[in-house]
DRENDO-558187 format. One record per atom (N, C-alpha, C, O, CB): residue in one letter; y, z, x. Coordinates in steps of 0.02 Angstrom, whole numbers, plus 50000, padded with zeros to 5 digits. Glycine has a CB too. Layout:
BEGIN
aYZX;...
***
This chain:
BEGIN
m516165038249740;m515475035949749;m515095037149685;m515215042149651;m515135039649809;n514625032549665;n514215033249604;n513675038349617;n513235037049658;n513895026449583;r513685044149585;r513205049549598;r512505047549579;r512025049549612;r513405055849560;s512435043349522;s511755041349502;s511445036749554;s510875037549574;s511775037749433;a511855031849575;a511595027349628;a511415031149690;a510905029949723;a512105021849645;s511855035849707;s511715039949767;s511075043849759;s510695044549807;s512295044749780;k510965046349698;k510365050349686;k509735046149696;k509265048149729;k510365053449615;f509755039849664;f509165035649670;f509045033349742;f508485032749766;f509225029549624;t509605032049776;t509545030049846;t509225035649888;t508795034349930;t510235028349876;m509435041649875;m509145047349912;m508405048149897;m508005049449942;m509515053849894;v508225047349833;v507515047949814;v507115042549848;v506565043749873;v507425047449738;g507405036349850;g507045030849883;g506935032249956;g506395030849982;g507425024549876;l507435034949989;l507355036450060;l506825041750071;l506435041250119;l508015038750089;m506805046750028;m506305052050036;m505605049350026;m505145050950064;m506435057749985;v505525045049975;v504865042149963;v504655037850021;v504075038150044;v504865037949898;s505125033750046;s504965029450104;s504755033550164;s504295031850200;s505565024950122;g505125039150174;g504955043550231;g504265046450224;g503885046850273;g505465049150237;i504095048550163;i503425051550152;i502895046350164;i502385047850197;i503365054450081;l502995040250138;l502495034950148;l502415033150222;l501855032150245;l502685028750109;f502985032850258;f502945031250330;f502575036550369;f502165035150413;f503655030350358;a502735042850352;a502395048450387;a501645048250374;a501245049450418;a502675055150365;g501465046850311;g500755046550294;g500405041050331;g499845041850355;g500655045750220;t500745035250335;t500455029550372;t500355031150445;t499845029450475;t500885023250364;a500865034450475;a500825036350546;a500255041150558;a499885040450607;a501475039350570;c500195046050514;c499645051050522;c498975047650518;c498525049050557;c499695056550470;a498915043050468;a498275039550460;a498125035350522;a497555035050545;a498285035050398;s498655032050549;s498565027950608;s498345032150667;s497895030250705;s499205024250625;n498675038050676;n498495042450732;n497785045050724;n497415045450773;n498985048250737;q497595046750663;q496925049350652;q496405044050666;q495885045450696;q496855051850581;s496575037850645;s496115032250657;s496015031150731;s495455029950755;s496365025950624;g496575031650770;g496535030750842;g496125036250874;g495725034950919;g497215030550874;a496225042450850;a495845048050878;a495105047350863;a494685048650906;a496095054750849;d494955045050800;d494255044150783;d493945038750825;d493365039250846;d494185042550708;s494335033350838;s494075027850878;s493935030050949;s493435028150979;s494565022050879;a494395034250977;a494305036651045;a493705041251050;a493355041351101;a494925040251070;a493605045050997;a493055049850999;a492385046450991;a491865049251010;a493135055150945;g492385040250964;g491755036750954;g491445038750889;g491735042650851;g491285038051012;p490845036150874;p490495037750811;p490395045350805;p490325048950854;p489825034150807;a490385047550742;a490295054650730;a489665057150762;a489135053850759;a490275056150654;g489705062850795;g489115065950825;g489035064250898;g488655067550933;g488505063850789;d489395059050924;d489345057350995;d489725062451036;d490295064251021;d489625050251007;v489405064951091;v489725069651137;v489665066851207;v489115064951229;v489395076751132;a490225066451242;a490205063851311;a489775068251354;a489855074351354;a490925063351340;p489305065351392;p488865069551435;p489265073051489;p489705070151519;p488305065351467;s489105079451500;s489435083251553;s489075082151618;s488465081851620;s489465090751535;s489455081451673;s489155080351738;s488895087051765;s489265091851771;s489655077251788;s488245087151782;s487945093251809;s488075093651883;s488055088451918;s487185093451794;p488215099551909;p488355100251981;p487745098352023;p487185100052006;p488565107351998;g487865094852078;g487325092952122;g487085098852164;g487405104252162;g487535087352167;p486545098052201;p486295103552243;p486795105352297;p487145100952324;p485625101652274;e486835111652314;e487295113952366;e487075111152434;e486485111052450;e487335121652368;v487565109052473;v487425106352539;v487565111652591;v488105114652592;v487855099952554;d487075113052634;d487165118052687;d487675115452737;d487595110052764;d486485119652722;p488215119252749;p488725116952797;p488445115452866;p488725111452902;p489265122252803;l487895118752884;l487605117652950;l487345110552959;l487245108353016;l487045122652962;t487215107052904;t486985100152910;t487545095552933;t487415089752951;t486705097652843;s488175097952933;s488735093852956;s488875094653031;s489325091553057;s489365095652917;v488485098953064;v488605100353135;v488425094153177;v487885091353170;v488195106453159;t488885092253221;t488765086553266;t488785088553340;t488585084653383;t489285081153253;t489025094653354;t489075096853424;t488935104353428;t489185108253387;t489775095253453;i488545106353478;i488445113453494;i488795114753560;i488635111753611;i487675115253498;v489285119353559;v489635121253620;v489345127853644;v489355132853608;v490415121953608;v489065127953705;v488745133853732;v489265138253766;v489575136153815;v488175131953782;r489375144253740;r489875148853766;r489525155253791;r488935156253775;r490405150553711;p489865159553829;p489545165553856;p489295170453804;p488785173753815;p490035169153900;e489625170853746;e489445175853696;e489185172853631;e488975176553586;e490025180153681;a489205166253625;a488995163253561;a488905155753569;a489135152653617;a489515164653507;l488555152853520;l488545145553512;l489065143753460;l489075146653405;l487825143053492;e489495139053476;e489995136753427;e489755130153399;e489655125253436;e490705136053460;l489675129953334;l489425123953300;l490015120253269;l490365122853226;l488895125853245;m490115114053291;m490695110153271;m490485104053230;m489935101353238;m491095107853334;d490925101953184;d490785095853146;d491125089853179;d491425090453233;d491025096653073;e491075084153147;e491315077853177;e492065077953190;e492305074653236;e491145072053132;s492445081753149;s493165082153158;s493375086953213;s493965087353230;s493495084053093;g492885090653240;g493045095653291;g493195102453262;g493405107053298;g493635093453331;s493085103353197;s493195109853165;s492585114253174;s492015111853175;s493355108953090;l492705120853179;l492165125653187;l491805126653121;l492115128653072;l492425132353215;v491155125253120;v490755126353060;v490485133453059;v490495136853008;v490175121353056;a490235135753117;a489965142553122;a489935144653195;a489895140453240;a489265143053090;s489965151153207;s489875153953274;s489275158553272;s489265163453234;s490525157853298;l488765156953312;l488155160853314;l488155165153376;l488045162653431;l487525156253312;t488295171653369;t488305175953427;t487595177653449;t487125177453409;t488705182353413;y487535179153513;y486875180853540;y486655187853519;y486095189953535;y486875180353616;e487085191353483;e486895197753454;e486655196953382;e486435201853351;e487485202653456;d486685190853355;d486415189653289;d485665190953289;d485335189953341;d486565182453265;p485375193253233;p484655194053230;p484295187653248;p484535182153234;p484435196453160;l483715188353280;l483335182553301;l483195177753243;l483275171753250;l482675184753333;a483005180553186;a482845176253128;a483445172153106;a483365166353087;a482595180553069;a484045175053109;a484645171453090;a484795165653138;a484965160153117;a485255176153087;m484715166953203;m484825161753253;m484315156153245;m484495150253246;m484785164653324;l483685157853237;l483165152853229;l483265148753166;l483185142653166;l482475156153228;g483455152153111;g483565148553049;g484125143553053;g484075137953030;g483695153552993;a484685145653084;a485255141253091;a485095135253136;a485265129553119;a485865145153119;l484775136553192;l484605131053238;l484115126153206;l484145120153218;l484315133853303;s483655128753165;s483175124353132;s483525119553084;s483335113753079;s482655128453093;v484055121953050;v484445117553006;v484825112353047;v484825106453031;v484935121752963;v485145114553101;v485545110053142;v485105104753175;v485285098853176;v485925114053196;v484535106853202;v484095102153236;v483715097753186;v483565091953199;v483595105953281;g483565100653128;g483225096853076;g482485097953072;g482135094253038;g483355089853086;e482235102953108;e481515104453105;e481385111453131;e481815114553163;e481115099353146;e480785114053116;e480595120653140;e480355120153213;e480115114953234;e480035123553095;p480435125553251;p480225125353322;p479475126453331;p479135129253288;p480605130553361;a479235124253388;a478555126053409;a478595132753444;a479085134253477;a478245120553457;t478085136953437;t478095143653465;t477535144553516;t477005141453511;t478035148953410;a477665148853565;a477165150453616;a477335157153647;a477915159153649;a477135144853671;s476825160653671;s476925167053705;s476785166153779;s476415161653799;s476465172553675;y477075170453820;y476945170253892;y476925177353919;y477215181953891;y477475165953929;e476575178153974;e476515184654007;e477115185854052;e477395181154080;e475855185154047;g477305192054060;g477865193854103;g477645195054174;g477045194554191;g478215199854077;g478125196554217;g477985198054287;g478525202554315;g478875205954277;g477945191654329;l478595202654381;l479085207054413;l479805204754401;l480265208854399;l478955207354487;e479905198154393;e480585195554386;e480765193554315;e481335191854301;e480665189654431;r480275193754271;r480415191454203;r479965195154154;r479365195654165;r480305183754197;p480255197754099;p479835201254050;p479415196354009;p479575190454005;p480265205454004;a478895198853979;a478495194753933;a478935192753874;a479445195753861;a477865198653909;g478715187553840;g479125185353784;g478795179953742;g478215178153752;g479785182853808;q479185177553695;q478975172353649;q479495166753652;q480095168053651;q478895175053575;t479255160553656;t479725154953657;t479695151053591;t479175150453559;t479565150253716;y480275148553572;y480355144253513;y480685137853537;y481255137953560;y480785147853455;s480325132353533;s480545126253567;s480625120353520;s480205118953477;s480065124453621;w481185116853530;w481305110253502;w481385105453561;w481455107753618;w481945110153454;a481365099053550;a481475094353605;a482175095353632;a482675094553597;a481385086953580;g482215097353697;g482865098353729;g483155105253722;g483705106553747;g483335093553704;l482815109853688;l483085116553675;l482515121553670;l482035120553633;l483515116653611;t482585127053707;t482105132553703;t482475139153695;t482925140653734;t481645132753765;l482275143053646;l482515149953638;l481955154553661;l481385154053638;l482725151453564;t482115159153707;t481635163953733;t481805170853707;t482345173453721;t481605163853810;d481345173853671;d481425180653646;d481065185253694;d480455185053701;d481135181353573;y481445189553728;y481165193953779;y480865200253748;y481155203253703;y481695195853831;l480285202253775;l479935208153750;l479775212753810;l479205213353830;l479275206253712;p480295215753839;p480195219753900;p479885226553886;p479945229153830;p480865220753935;p479535229353935;p479285236153928;p479875240953922;p480435239453944;p478835238153989;e479755246653894;e480275251753885;e480605253453952;e480265255254000;e479985258053852;g481275253053954;g481635254954014;g481655249754069;g481945251054122;g481345261054041;k481365243954058;k481355238654109;k481805232854088;k481935231754029;k480625236254121;f482025229054138;f482435223054127;f483035224554082;f483165221154033;f482005217554095;l483405229754101;l483965231954060;l484535226954059;l484955227054014;l484215238654084;g484565222454107;g485105217654109;g484985211354069;g485425207054064;g485245215654180;e484385210854039;e484225204854000;e484525205353930;e484575210853902;e483465203853996;s484725199753903;s484915199453833;s484285199753790;s483735198953816;s485335192953817;d484365200853725;d483785201053681;d483425194253682;d482815193953680;d483985202853609;y483815189053684;y483535182253690;y484045177753725;y484635179453728;y483345179453620;s483815172153749;s484265167353782;s484065160353762;s483525159153736;s484245168153859;l484525155653775;l484405148653757;l484485144253818;l484925145253860;l484875146453701;d484055139253823;d484085134253877;d484095127353846;d483655125453808;d483495135053926;f484615123553864;f484675116653840;f484515112053899;f484815112553952;f485395115253812;t484045107553888;t483825103053942;t483935095753925;t483665091253958;t483085104253956;a484345094453875;a484525087653856;a485245087553832;a485515092653810;a484045084853801;g485545081753835;g486245081053812;g486315080953737;g486865081653711;g486545074953841;q485745079953702;q485745079853629;q485105083053604;q484595082953638;q485825072753602;v485145085953544;v484545088553510;v484555085853439;v485065083653413;v484525096353511;g483955086053408;g483915083853338;g484135076653331;g483985072353372;g484335088353294;d484505075353277;d484735068553262;d485415067353292;d485905066053257;d484755067453185;g485455067753359;g486065066053394;g486585071553397;g487175070153405;g486375060253363;v486375077853391;v486845083453397;v486995084653471;v486545086253509;v486565090053363;a487625083853491;a487815084253561;a487815091453586;a487985096053549;a488495081053572;i487625092253650;i487645098853683;i488165098553738;i488175093953778;i486935100753713;t488615103453738;t489145103453788;t489365110553804;t489245115153765;t489745099353764;t489675111353862;t489995117753878;t490715117553854;t490945112353828;t489965119153956;e491065123053861;e491765123453838;e492195118353875;e492685115853848;e492035130553848;s492025116953938;s492415112253978;s492225104953966;s492535100453993;s492335113854052;g491715103853924;g491505097053908;g490935094453950;g490745088653942;g492075092553915;s490645098553994;s490095096254036;s489445096553996;s489375100353948;s490035100654099;t488965092354017;t488335092153981;t487765090454029;t487885088954088;t488355087053924;v487165090654005;v486575088854045;v486635081554066;v486795077254025;v485915090154005;g486505080354130;g486575073554157;g487195072554199;g487245067654235;g486575068654101;d487675077254194;d488275076754235;d488125078754307;d487675082754320;d488845081154207;d488505076054354;d488425077654425;d488655084854438;d489225086654422;d488815072754469;m488215088854466;m488345095954477;m488965097154521;m489415100854502;m487745099354510;d488995093854579;d489555094954625;d490215092454595;d490735095654604;d489425091354691;a490195086854560;a490805084154530;a491095088854477;a491695089854473;a490675077254499;v490655091854437;v490875096554386;v491175102754418;v491705105154398;v490295098554339;a490825105454469;a491075111454503;a491745110154536;a492205114254531;a490565113754556;d491825104454569;d492455102754602;d493025102254551;d493575104654563;d492395096154641;e492885099154495;e493395098154444;e493645104854417;e494225105654399;e493125093854387;l493185109754413;l493355116254385;l493555121354438;l493725127054422;l492775119054345;g493535119354501;g493715123954555;g493195129354567;g493375134954585;g494375127054541;l492565127654556;l492015132554563;l491565130554621;l491585124954646;l491605133054498;s491155135354643;s490705134154699;s489985134054675;s489785138254634;s490795139554754;v489605129354701;v488895128854684;v488495133454730;v488595133354791;v488645121554690;n488055137454701;n487615141754741;n487045137454769;n486665134354732;n487335147654698;r487005137254837;r486505133054870;r485985137154907;r485645134754952;r486845128354919;d485915143454887;d485425147754920;d484715144954917;d484315146054962;d485435154754890;f484575141354863;f483895138654855;f483905130954856;f483485127754825;f483595141154789;a484385128154893;a484445120854896;a483825117754927;a483635112154909;a485065118954936;s483505121254974;s482905118555006;s482345117554956;s481895113454966;s482675123155063;a482365121354901;a481865120754849;a482115116254792;a481795115554740;a481675127654821;g482695113154803;g482965108554753;g483305112054695;g483385109054642;g482435104254727;h483515118354705;h483815122154650;h484545123754666;h484685127354715;h483425128654636;l484995121154626;l485705122554632;l485955125454566;l485705123554513;l486115116054652;f486445129954569;f486715132554506;f487405135454516;f487615136754573;f486235137854477;f487755136454462;f488375140354462;f488525142454390;f488255139754342;f488975136254491;l488965147454384;l489185149854318;l489785145654296;l490315145954328;l489365157454319;i489705141754244;i490235137154224;i490755140454179;i491325138154175;i489935131254188;e490555145954146;e491035149854106;e490805157054104;e490215158454092;e491115146954034;v491265161654115;v491105168854117;v491495172354062;v492095171154053;v491265172054187;g491155176654025;g491475180353971;g491835186553996;g491885187554057;g490965182353919;p492085190753951;p492435196853971;p491985201954004;p491375202053992;p492775200053910;e492275206254046;e491905211554080;e491575216054028;e491885217953978;e492365215654127;l490945217854042;l490575222253996;l490705229554012;l490875231354068;l489825220753999;t490625233753962;t490705240953972;t490045244253989;t490025250054010;t490995244253910;t489485240653981;t488835243254000;t488765243154076;t489115239354109;t488265239153967;p488315247254104;p488245247554177;p488085240854208;p487685236954181;p487705252554196;a488395239454265;a488265233354301;a487615233954341;a487365239454352;a488845231654348;g487365228154362;g486775228154405;g486985229054477;g487555230754492;g486385221754396;d486505228054523;d486625229254594;d486915223254630;d487115223854688;d485985231254627;n486945217454598;n487195211454631;n487955211054622;n488195208754570;n486845205154604;i488325213254672;i489055213454666;i489385206654677;i489995205954672;i489335218454716;e488975201654693;e489245194854702;e489475191854635;e489885187354633;e488725190354735;y489175194554581;y489325191754515;y489615197054469;y489455202954477;y488685188754484;p490035195054422;p490345199954377;p489845202754327;p489345199554311;p490925196754340;n489995208654303;n489585211654250;n489825208854183;n490205212054147;n489635219554252;a489595202854169;a489825199354109;a489305194054089;a488925191554131;a490515195954121;w489295192554025;w488875187054003;w489195180454023;w489805179854024;w488765187253926;a488775175654039;a489045169254065;a488605163454043;a488045164454019;a489095169454141;v488865157454053;v488485151254043;v488295148654112;v488725147754155;v488895145854002;h487655147454121;h487355145654185;h487145138354182;h486785136354136;h486755150354203;v487365134354231;v487125127454235;v486745126654300;v486925129454351;v487715122254230;s486205122654297;s485795122054358;s485505114954363;s485465111154315;s485225127154357;s485315113454425;s484975107254441;s484345109054479;s484365111854533;s485435102354482;t483785107254450;t483145108954481;t482725102754496;t482145103254515;t482745113754437;s483025096954487;s482645090754497;s482725087854566;s482385083054584;s482845085654445;g483195090554606;g483335087754671;g483815081954668;g484025079354720;g482695085554703;s484005079954608;s484455074154600;s485185076154603;s485625071954612;s484325070754533;g485325082654597;g486015084954598;g486375084454532;g486985085654529;g486385081254649;v486025082654478;v486335082354413;v486125088554373;v485585091354383;v486155075854374;i486555090654328;i486395096354285;i485815094554240;i485835089554203;i487015098554242;n485285098554242;n484735097454196;n484565103554154;n484065103654117;n484115095254234;n484985108754160;n484895114654118;n485565118154106;n485945119254154;n484375119554149;i485705119754044;i486275123954026;i485985130053990;i485665129353938;i486805120053980;g486105135954017;g485805142053989;g486305147353973;g486815148054007;g485285144754036;a486165151253921;a486605156853902;a486215161553855;a485765159253820;a487265154353868;p486385167853854;p486855171153900;p486475173753962;p485885175353957;p487215177053865;v486815174054018;v486535177054079;v487035182054107;v487645181154100;v486355171654132;n486785187254139;n487205192154174;n486925192854244;n486455196654256;n487225199154137;l487205189154291;l486925188854359;l487075195054401;l486845195354458;l487175182854394;s487445199854374;s487525206054413;s486855209754416;s486755214054459;s488065210554381;h486395208054371;h485725211054371;h485215206654406;h484625208254408;h485495212454300;w485445201054435;w484985196354467;w484895198254540;w485385199054577;w485235189154461;v484275198954561;v484125200454630;v483765194454659;v483205192754639;v483685207054637;s484085191254708;s483795185154738;s483285187054792;s482985182554822;s484345180654768;
***
């Protein structure tokens, strides 16, 4: 082989390689500069939007013996509001779910009911009980009464079994194998406990007909025989008829 020719050939290849590499680098740099845009341009960063309260996704309130279960459209639990939660926390959560603040009013107590304060939305009333010291020991700190099948902007109200305001009282009781209390039927008042929670460790009341437990109470007071009130929590072992 001719060593001189080989030498020049090798030099030529090296020069060609250097020129090709330089051209490629220039091309890549040009592409990068083009992608980056004119000097000084910076792509705007997206700022985070305002946080959305999960409670605004609630579409159903399920009334249970020990808590309200707030569900979204998919049937997932958004939050559980126990009746032992502070009053302010319960009111705040319900105001978000319903979409407005409640109207408030005070009332005087009597022999069968302690004095208290009511917080009302259309179809829903929360009663905060203010009993005298040592009286009405079987009452919860507050209770809720639902008198419509929906509250706020279409938030459905239901019991664990799926019953709601407007359902036929006897049909619901028959389906669940329960008995309707007709002691006050002559006055147009029918009721039964649609769901009962676990037995309490606190002293029971004198009414042995009912368990010493928090429960969900449904009633019909219109004479029509349909449920027009769903209330919780109640402990009817302390109820004296």
